[in-house]
Phi, psi and omega in degrees: 000315185292327177294323183290335177251016174060034180238022183297336181278357180287336184238127172265123183260131179260121183266145170214161190256012177167191180210156177278147179239139175229120176253139180049059188298140175066027175234163181302334183260018179302137176240138178232124179206162179258129170279104178262145179269166182116166182289137169072352187286317178295322183291318183285339186254256185301323181297317182282333183278324191250335182283165176278190186298327186263358188300314186298310184296322179297317182294316177298316180295321183294317178297325180291313187291333180269353183303321179302333178290341185268334192304317185289321182290330179280316188273341176253113178296145179305323180297341181276347183266111182231172175254176178096177187293340184253016185303325183288336188300307182292345182275344184298329176295341180248032186308312178307312182290327179297316179298316180296327176291318182293323182294340178289342175059224184292343181298324181297320185262358181272188180268174183278003183307315180297338180265346176268316189234022175087167005274352182282331178191156177226125176268117182258327186297123183300319181292322178292323177295317182297318181296317177298321177296320176294318178300312180296324180295326177291338182271313189232350185078013182233161172295164182304315185296345181245007175262149182309131182297318181297320179292316179299312184302313183300314179299319175300328178280312190288321183295334188243020176271161174302138177076012181295144181199153174257155172213162185214136184290129176301125183098351180096175187291345175295333178292325179293315179302312182303317181294319180297318176297319175302320180291327176292316191271352183287166178087190183248028181268000182055032178286148181210145173265123184250128182253155177054043176245095184291124175275123178276311180213153167262117187273147179227171169294167181299326181281349176077016184263355181208139178275141187243341181162209181226154167241124180273162181307322183284002183092349178291139178256135180246118186270132179274132174287315184236325185175185176235126176263123183239136170248021179296136176304146187299328184282351180250348190292318183300329183287349178266351178262104183271339183279117180304320183293320179291325181290322177297318178297317180297321181276358180082000000 
């Protein structure tokens, strides 16, 4: 995003090649090891040292069976994915990857459960299962079987590819937020980021066929030039639409 708005230099990224792991801290069976990125490093290191007899083969096979889930995310740039009636046009140049992604069906949008416990694959090695759960927890706060399959597949690919690296913004995540705010407010469109402005309603025409703006809790109205973009959770969205006609159209 920062590259697209010519603000990539606003954030300095610090690269690193892995992180330290501690298993069973302060116990006789405590293990300390480094998770290093790159091809074959994990397999030759902790996986071979701590995993069982089948761990290596299972890990290699798991990465292979989940590879189709990664193809779309790797080959289709995020900037090519758009909404609206013309959404497919920029994707046509990535047609083979798009077809492969569509062929995965619900597997792409489901959880990693079928790859942990069958029927698509089964991870039997206890140490490898624990490691996948730890990896999933860092992504979603959930065990692997309840984490998105596409996210798990991408991490299994990305962490072990040539040139893999992690990075973190110097100064913390706040520097990224500051850069994004600058991107919104730059130019002559008089755009502004407002904080702590509680939205009471999303306003529509009387017929409910078009969104016209917002009404804040303090009574102030914000008129939309073209529309309103909302990231409110779906279970809370209906509560912001007071017009029954609009609500009926929204819910089909």
